[in-house]
Structures are given as C-alpha cells and as structure tokens.
N, C-alpha and C positions, 0 to 999 in steps of 0.2 A: 538647416536640422535644428530641430528644437534641442535645447543644452538637455533635456531630460529625454533623448530618443538613442538610442543603441546606434552605434557607429558600421556597426555590422551589417543591421538589418530596417534601421529605422524606425521600430517598432517602440513603444515606452519602455524604459528600462526596468519599471514597476513590475512589467510582466516577466520578467526574465528568471529573476530568482525568486521562486514562491513556492507554497504547498497547495495541492488539490487534495482535500478531504473528500473521501468515500464515504458515506454516513454509513451503510451498511452494504455486507456482501450482495452482488448481485440475486443470488439465487433467494435472499430474504427480502429483495426490495418487491419481488413477485408476490409473496405473501402478505406485506405491507398494502400494497395496493389492491389486495382481496379483501383488505378489511382488518389488517392489524398484526403484530405479531401473535402467534400462537402462543395458548397459556403454556406456563411451565418456561418460556424464554427468561434465559438468564442473562443479564448484562452486567459487566465490572464497575457499570458506574450509571446512575439513573437516566443519562441522554446516552444515546448511541453515539454524537459528534464526540465524547468525552469517554468513550470505554474503550478498553483494549484487547477484551475479551468478550467473548458471546457463544452461549451453547443454544440453539433452537432444535424443541424436540422434533425427532424424525427429521431434520435436515441434517445437522453436525454442528461440530465445534470449530472456533474461527478466533483468530488472533489477529489484532491489528500491525501492520509492519511499514515500514519505508520502502522506499520504490524511489532511488533517484535516477533520473532521466538526465543526462550531460547535456547539453548545450555547447555549440562551439564558442570560444571565447571565455571560458571557464565558469558560464551559469549553469545552475541547474533548477530543474522541477522535481520537485521531491512530490510522489505522490503517496496519501497514506492510505494504503491498501487493506484489504482483509485477506488472509492466508487460510484455506481450510484444514485444519490438522485434526489428527484423533483426539477422540476424547480425552484418553491416559496424556498426551501431549497439553492439551489443554489445562488440565490436571496439575500438571509438572509446573508447567509457565505460570499458575496462579500460586502455587507452593513456593516457588523461587523467586518471583517479581519483585520483592520489596526485600530481597536479602543477598548477601555478597556472592551468592551463586547464580544470580541472573547475568553477572557479565559472562559466565562460560554456558547459557543457554543457546540451546541450537536445536531448531526444530525441522522438520522436513512438511510438504505439505503440497496445496494447488493453489494457486492463485486465483481467487474468489471475485474479481473484480476486471471487468474489461474496461483495458489502457483507450483512451481515444484512437481510433487508428491503426489500430495494431491487434490482430487476431490473436491472444494471449490469453485468455481465459480459462480457466482450468489446466495452465501449465503448472508443471511439475516445480517447485523451487524448495531450496535451501534457504532456513533463515538465522541469521546469527544477530548476537551482540556484538554493537561496533563500540558502543559506549554506554555504561552501565547506566547513565542519566538519561538513554535516551530509549525511544522504540526499537524494537529488532529493527533488522534490515533483510529486505530481500537481495540476498548474496550471490547467488545462483540458480541456473536452472540447465536441466538436461533440455530442455526444448531449444532447438537451435535459433528461432525467431526471438524469444525470449533474452537468451544468451547474448544474443546480439543486440537488442536493446538495453541490456545491462552495462555492454562493455564498450559500444562506441559513444561516439559523440556526434549530435544531432544538429541539423543546419536549424537556424532560430524558426525560421518560416514554417517550416514543416512540420514544426510541434507546436508552436505557438498561435498557426492559424485554427488547430484542432481544438485549441483552448478558447476560443472567443465564444 
C-alpha cells in the first residue's frame, strides 16, 4: 500500500479530510443556468465562493454553514452548504456577524443543497456558531435521515466514492 494511502480503505489520505464547497443553493443554480442571478440579488461578497450570505428576490435568504460528515477513523468531510432562512434571520446574522454577539448566533432554516447520495434537500436544520472565528455549523435536524448523517460515523468508501 502506498505511504499516502489510508490503511482503512486504501484511498489517498488527501481525500479524507477536506472541504466541499457548494457555490450556490440548489434552487439558485437553476436560475443561473437559465440566464444568471435575478436583478436585485445581494451577496455578502462579490463572488459566491466567498459569500456567506445571499438574498435572491422572490426566492429567499440564505446563509452559508458548515456541515461535517464524520468518517470512520477520525476523518471528516466538511460540506460548506447553504441554509434557507427567513429574511429577518438574514438581517440579524448580517448585524451580528462581525460583532461579539455572533458567538451566540442560532438560526433555523432548511438545507438548500443536496448532499451527494443522501436525500436531505429542504430538511429542517438548526444552525449554531461553534467557534466565533468560523462559519456557523448545521448543528441538528428534526429530519431523521439528516440527524443520522450528522450523528453517525460513515465508512470511507461509502462517502468518498460519491465525491469522486
């Protein structure tokens, strides 16, 4: 086995602890494919890859969050997903994002990206800040499947094969 291969699954170690970025919420991707973001769309940064907040007229408000998926053996794939939130929650998040109150930020919403191989798009979520220097995390869900995704440890091959 090559020295940079995982002893558990044989796949390269570089595939095991990584971030997967969703550029835009899934409902917004359809708009982009149809000709671009609607006029009046607001991003917290000039480019979606670097934005943490998004408001799309007639579609909704979104906040970027981290969703860690634990792999067996202590590895983690962290998805940078979008969560649909109320416009009031987006305004509150914007107000406290760079303030000490950010550490207490908690939002409720729905997952706005489909995870590979798991049907959890639009699952309800609770988002919390774990570290004031990081994007908030998807902390819990009342959806049984997403709750399982968040709580369980997953076999390497089952997850990594979906990300190839």
